[in-house]
C-alpha positions in Angstrom: -23.0 -73.7 -24.8 -26.6 -72.8 -24.4 -28.9 -74.6 -26.8 -30.8 -72.6 -29.4 -34.5 -72.6 -29.2 -36.0 -74.7 -32.0 -38.4 -73.3 -34.5 -42.0 -74.4 -33.7 -44.3 -74.5 -36.7 -48.0 -73.7 -36.4 -50.2 -76.4 -38.1 -53.5 -75.3 -39.5 -55.7 -72.4 -38.5 -57.7 -74.1 -35.7 -61.4 -73.3 -35.7 -61.1 -70.2 -38.0 -62.8 -71.0 -41.4 -61.7 -69.5 -44.7 -63.9 -67.5 -47.0 -63.0 -67.0 -50.6 -63.0 -63.5 -52.0 -63.2 -62.4 -55.6 -62.8 -58.7 -56.4 -64.0 -57.0 -59.5 -61.7 -54.0 -60.2 -58.0 -53.7 -59.6 -57.4 -50.0 -59.5 -57.8 -47.6 -56.5 -60.8 -49.2 -54.7 -59.8 -52.8 -55.6 -56.4 -52.1 -54.0 -57.9 -50.5 -50.9 -60.4 -53.4 -50.3 -57.6 -55.9 -50.8 -55.5 -54.2 -48.1 -58.5 -54.3 -45.8 -59.0 -58.1 -46.3 -55.3 -58.7 -45.5 -55.6 -56.7 -42.3 -58.7 -58.4 -40.9 -56.9 -61.1 -39.0 -54.2 -58.8 -37.5 -56.8 -56.1 -36.5 -59.8 -58.1 -35.4 -58.8 -61.3 -33.6 -60.2 -63.9 -33.8 -61.9 -63.1 -37.1 -65.2 -64.7 -38.1 -63.4 -66.0 -41.1 -60.0 -65.6 -42.7 -60.2 -64.0 -46.2 -58.7 -66.1 -49.0 -57.8 -63.9 -51.9 -58.9 -66.2 -54.7 -59.3 -64.0 -57.8 -59.1 -60.4 -59.1 -61.0 -59.4 -62.2 -60.5 -56.8 -64.9 -60.8 -56.2 -68.6 -57.2 -55.7 -69.4 -55.4 -59.1 -69.0 -51.9 -57.7 -68.7 -52.9 -55.1 -66.1 -55.1 -57.4 -64.0 -52.5 -60.1 -64.1 -49.8 -57.7 -62.8 -52.2 -56.4 -60.1 -53.1 -60.0 -59.0 -49.4 -60.8 -58.6 -48.7 -57.6 -56.7 -51.7 -57.9 -54.3 -51.3 -61.7 -53.7 -54.3 -63.2 -55.4 -54.2 -66.8 -56.5 -55.3 -65.9 -60.0 -57.3 -63.5 -62.1 -60.3 -63.3 -64.6 -61.0 -61.0 -67.5 -64.7 -62.0 -67.4 -66.7 -61.2 -64.3 -69.3 -63.9 -65.2 -66.6 -66.6 -65.0 -65.4 -65.3 -61.7 -68.9 -65.5 -60.2 -69.1 -69.1 -61.3 -65.9 -70.0 -59.4 -67.0 -72.2 -56.5 -64.0 -71.2 -54.4 -65.5 -67.7 -54.1 -68.1 -66.9 -51.5 -67.8 -63.1 -51.5 -67.9 -61.0 -54.6 -66.6 -57.5 -54.0 -67.6 -55.1 -56.7 -65.1 -52.3 -57.0 -65.6 -51.9 -60.7 -66.7 -48.8 -62.6 -70.0 -47.3 -61.7 -71.6 -48.7 -64.8 -70.7 -52.2 -63.7 -72.2 -52.1 -60.2 -75.6 -53.4 -61.2 -75.4 -56.5 -63.4 -72.4 -58.3 -61.8 -73.9 -57.7 -58.3 -77.3 -59.1 -59.3 -75.6 -62.1 -61.0 -73.5 -62.8 -57.9 -76.6 -62.5 -55.6 -78.5 -64.9 -57.9 -75.6 -67.3 -57.6 -76.0 -67.1 -53.8 -72.8 -65.2 -53.2 -72.3 -62.6 -50.5 -71.9 -59.2 -52.2 -70.1 -56.0 -51.3 -70.8 -53.2 -53.8 -69.0 -49.9 -53.8 -71.0 -46.7 -53.9 -72.9 -45.4 -55.7 -75.0 -48.5 -55.6 -76.5 -47.8 -59.1 -76.9 -44.9 -61.5 -80.7 -44.7 -61.1 -83.4 -45.7 -58.6 -84.9 -48.4 -60.9 -81.6 -50.4 -61.0 -81.0 -49.8 -57.3 -84.4 -51.3 -56.5 -83.6 -54.3 -58.7 -80.4 -54.9 -56.7 -82.1 -54.6 -53.4 -85.0 -56.9 -54.3 -82.5 -59.6 -55.6 -80.4 -59.2 -52.4 -83.4 -59.8 -50.2 -84.5 -62.8 -52.1 -81.0 -64.3 -52.2 -80.7 -64.9 -48.4 -77.0 -63.9 -48.5 -75.2 -61.0 -46.8 -75.0 -57.8 -48.8 -73.9 -54.2 -48.3 -72.9 -51.0 -50.0 -69.6 -49.4 -49.4 -70.7 -46.5 -47.1 -67.7 -46.8 -44.8 -68.2 -43.6 -42.9 -71.2 -44.9 -40.9 -68.9 -47.4 -39.2 -66.6 -44.8 -37.6 -67.1 -45.2 -33.9 -67.8 -41.5 -33.3 -70.5 -41.5 -36.0 -72.1 -44.6 -34.4 -72.0 -42.9 -31.0 -73.7 -39.8 -32.4 -76.5 -41.9 -33.8 -76.9 -43.8 -30.5 -77.0 -40.6 -28.4 -79.6 -39.0 -30.8 -81.7 -42.2 -30.7 -81.7 -42.1 -26.9 -82.9 -38.6 -26.9 -80.1 -37.3 -24.8 -79.7 -34.1 -26.7 -83.3 -33.4 -27.6 -84.9 -32.8 -31.0 -82.9 -32.4 -34.2 -83.1 -28.9 -35.7 -80.4 -29.0 -38.4 -78.0 -31.3 -40.2 -75.3 -29.6 -42.3 -72.7 -31.6 -44.3 -69.9 -30.8 -46.7 -67.8 -33.1 -48.8 -65.2 -31.1 -50.7 -62.3 -32.3 -52.8 -59.7 -30.5 -54.8 -59.2 -33.2 -57.4 -60.8 -31.1 -60.2 -59.8 -27.7 -58.9 -57.4 -27.0 -61.8 -59.4 -26.7 -65.0 -56.3 -27.4 -67.1 -55.3 -30.6 -65.4 -56.3 -33.8 -67.4 -58.5 -36.3 -65.5 -56.8 -39.3 -63.9 -58.2 -41.5 -66.6 -59.9 -40.9 -69.9 -63.7 -41.2 -70.0 -65.1 -44.6 -70.8 -67.3 -44.3 -73.9 -69.5 -47.2 -72.5 -70.0 -45.5 -69.1 -71.3 -42.1 -68.1 -69.0 -39.7 -66.4 -70.6 -39.1 -63.0 -70.0 -35.9 -61.0 -69.9 -34.9 -57.4 -73.4 -36.0 -56.5 -72.6 -39.7 -57.0 -68.9 -39.6 -56.2 -69.1 -37.5 -53.0 -72.8 -36.7 -52.3 -73.7 -40.3 -52.0 -71.6 -40.5 -48.8 -73.2 -37.3 -47.4 -76.7 -38.6 -48.2 -76.0 -41.9 -46.5 -74.6 -40.1 -43.4 -77.7 -37.9 -43.1 -80.0 -40.9 -43.5 -78.0 -43.0 -41.0 -77.9 -40.3 -38.3 -81.0 -38.1 -38.8 -83.5 -40.3 -40.8 -85.2 -40.5 -44.1 -86.0 -37.4 -46.2 -89.6 -36.4 -47.0 -88.7 -33.8 -49.6 -85.6 -32.8 -51.7 -84.6 -29.7 -53.5 -81.3 -29.7 -55.4 -79.2 -27.4 -57.5 -76.4 -28.7 -59.8 -73.8 -26.8 -61.6 -70.9 -27.5 -64.0 -68.2 -25.0 -63.5 -66.0 -26.0 -66.5 -67.9 -27.0 -69.6 -64.8 -28.6 -71.2 -61.6 -30.2 -69.8 -58.4 -31.4 -71.5 -57.3 -35.0 -72.0 -53.6 -35.9 -71.7 -53.5 -35.7 -75.5 -54.5 -32.0 -75.3 -57.9 -32.6 -76.8 -60.7 -30.9 -74.9 -63.9 -32.8 -74.2 -67.3 -31.7 -73.2 -68.2 -32.2 -69.5 -71.8 -32.9 -68.6 -71.3 -34.1 -65.0 -71.9 -31.9 -62.1 -69.1 -30.1 -60.2 -71.3 -29.0 -57.3 -74.6 -30.1 -55.8 -76.6 -28.5 -53.0 -79.7 -30.2 -51.7 -82.1 -29.5 -48.8 -84.0 -32.2 -47.1 -86.6 -32.2 -44.4 -87.3 -35.0 -42.0 -89.9 -34.5 -39.3 -89.3 -30.8 -39.1 -85.4 -31.0 -39.3 -83.6 -29.0 -42.0 -80.8 -30.7 -43.8 -78.3 -28.9 -46.0 -75.5 -30.7 -47.8 -72.9 -29.5 -50.2 -70.5 -31.6 -52.3 -67.9 -30.1 -54.7 -64.9 -31.4 -56.6 -63.7 -27.9 -57.7 -62.9 -26.5 -54.2 -59.2 -26.1 -53.4 -59.3 -28.2 -50.2 -60.3 -31.7 -49.0 -62.9 -31.8 -46.3 -65.6 -34.2 -45.0 -67.7 -32.5 -42.4 -71.0 -32.8 -40.7 -72.6 -30.7 -37.9 -75.9 -31.6 -36.2 -77.8 -29.0 -34.1 -80.2 -30.2 -31.5 -82.3 -28.5 -28.7 -79.8 -29.5 -26.0 -76.4 -29.5 -27.9 -74.6 -30.3 -31.1 -72.2 -32.7 -32.7 -69.5 -32.0 -35.2 -67.6 -34.6 -37.1 -64.7 -33.7 -39.5 -62.0 -35.5 -41.4 -59.4 -34.1 -43.8 -55.6 -33.9 -44.5 -55.3 -30.6 -42.6 -57.0 -32.0 -39.5 -55.0 -33.5 -36.6 -56.1 -37.1 -36.2 -58.8 -39.0 -38.1 -61.7 -37.9 -35.9 -62.8 -34.6 -34.4 -66.1 -34.7 -32.6 -67.3 -31.8 -30.5 -70.1 -32.3 -28.0 -71.7 -29.8 -25.7 -71.5 -32.3 -22.8 -68.0 -33.1 -21.6 -68.9 -36.6 -20.3 -70.2 -37.5 -23.8 -66.9 -36.3 -25.3 -65.0 -38.6 -22.9 -67.3 -41.5 -23.8 -66.6 -40.9 -27.6 -62.9 -41.0 -27.1 -63.1 -44.2 -25.1 -65.3 -45.8 -27.7 -62.9 -44.8 -30.4 -60.0 -46.4 -28.6 -62.0 -49.5 -27.8 -63.1 -50.0 -31.4 -59.5 -50.1 -32.6 -59.4 -53.7 -31.4 -62.8 -55.0 -32.4 -65.0 -54.6 -35.5 -68.2 -52.5 -35.2 -71.5 -54.4 -35.3 -73.4 -53.5 -38.4 -76.7 -51.7 -38.0 -79.4 -51.2 -40.6 
């Protein structure tokens, strides 16, 4: 009888260090970021460090405890200050409500923790400047959750433009449309927090568009915006109607060294679409994502060889992480 092969255990993780992670917020983005941490070793090997899911933090003890068990954290906190003091945690990932992006992030930076903060970074420029100044003084790693700039096709577009291969930029046009608020009689996913402002499409969607324009085209020198609220009231699940002061649509025009930029973000449109088109003297780019689009990336270039290069880079980046750029 042939002998069965014996089970061989793997002892230790070799030279791969661990890095402790504490996540503030356990709902949508907290769940998404947790999934990303779990996938790092299987997607990018060998990783710079293996994430250790130390703690999840939220205000509701029962809900955050259930989420911590489900996501595989070692434990949980109901006070973000206590989580920041945990010496096992080196990365504080702020996926909390918009109103909680500033103070916990600053406290974590002052405690010499690395910080990832979801967008929007802050609700006003004064707080954003405070966060940036603290981050620079801390000497730690820090970033805001503008994930679209790490898509290989987007990084290729920036590189080609920087190399001047397609000439001068004439026009950038972007759309970020969502149907989440299309039905005026559908209650919001969660009731408004009395301690936090109800932000609209500019901060929820437009922040991504603005970042993409800055990343690919450059800094704006002037801005002109128009904001509208299509539905002045909306119902809660109880049937009570509440006043809506957040914007449903935002249009802004920006100019950078002669280039015209037009961006539109709306939460009332009956479709989901994230789209940018860049016109230059020698060609154009077009980047698009959405549920009705086949595949995660569509990039159209006037030069066939550049399209082939984009496809190759997309495939190659499936097996290694992109290198961050400022």
